[in-house]
N, C-alpha and C positions, 0 to 999 in steps of 0.2 A: 253505836256510832255508824254513820254511813261510810262508804269507801273513802271519800274525800277527807273526812274527819280522821279516819284511821291512818291514812297516809300522812296527814299533817302531824299526828301524834308520833308516828314512827320517825319522821324526819326530825321533829323537835327532840325526841329522846336520843337519837343518834348524835345530833349536833351537841347536845349537853354532855353526853358521855365522852365524845371525842375532845371537846374543849376542856373539860375538867380533868381528863386523863393527861392532856397536854400540860395543863397548869401544874399537875402533880409532878410530871416529868421535869418541869422547870424548877422544882424544889419548893413550890408554894402549895397551899391548901386553901380552897375556898368552899369546899363541900366535904361533908363527912364521908368516910368510906361506906358507912351504912346507907346513906342516901344514894351514893353512886351505885352500890349493889342493888338497891331497890329499883332504881331506874333501869339497870341492866336486866333485872328479872322481869320488869314490866315490858320492856322491849321484846325480850325473848318470848314472853307469853303472847303478846299481840301478834308478833310475826308468825309464830307457829300456828296460831288459830286463824290467821288471815293471810295465807300464802299469796293470794291474788293481790294483796295491797302492798307488798314489800318492795316493789320497784318505785322508788321515790326520787331517784336521781342524786342520792347522797351515799356513795360507796356501797351500792347495792350488792356487788359481788362479795365484798369483804364481809358485810354483815349477814349475808346468806349463810355463811359457815362459821360465824363467830359463836363461841360457847358462852359468852357473857362474863367470863372471869379474867382471862388474860388480855393484856393490852398490847402484847408484842406484835400481833398482826394488824393492829389498828394504824391508820395513816396519820400518826401524830406529827409527822414532819411536813404535812401538807400546808402550804402557805396560807390557805383560807382558815385552817384551824389555828395555826400559830397567830395569825392576825387577830382573830376573835379572842383567843386566850390573852394576848397582850393587852387588847382593849379592855377586857374585863379586869385584869390586874391593875391597869392604870386608873380605872374608874370604879374600883370596888367599894369605895365609900359612898358612891351615888347610885349603885346598881344592886341593892340587896334583893330586889324582886327577881333578878336574873339568876340568882344562885339556886 
């Protein structure tokens, strides 16, 4: 992948990780724990191998030090994340490809 593709993948993984952690905090589950952990592992692998691609404009400082396991330091109360999580929950019957 080139730099633009790597940055797009990093941003996509971060967004999915945040939204599904937020959904879980709301008491709902739309993604298995195994899938979430797999995405976290992929994100950590991509970021560690491509340090120059990690500034994507989506909580860069937080994800720079994130260990991939704990959600306590993630910004799950961010309005953008909550809005996306609520939208997914409201539309889960028509959005299976987003899971």
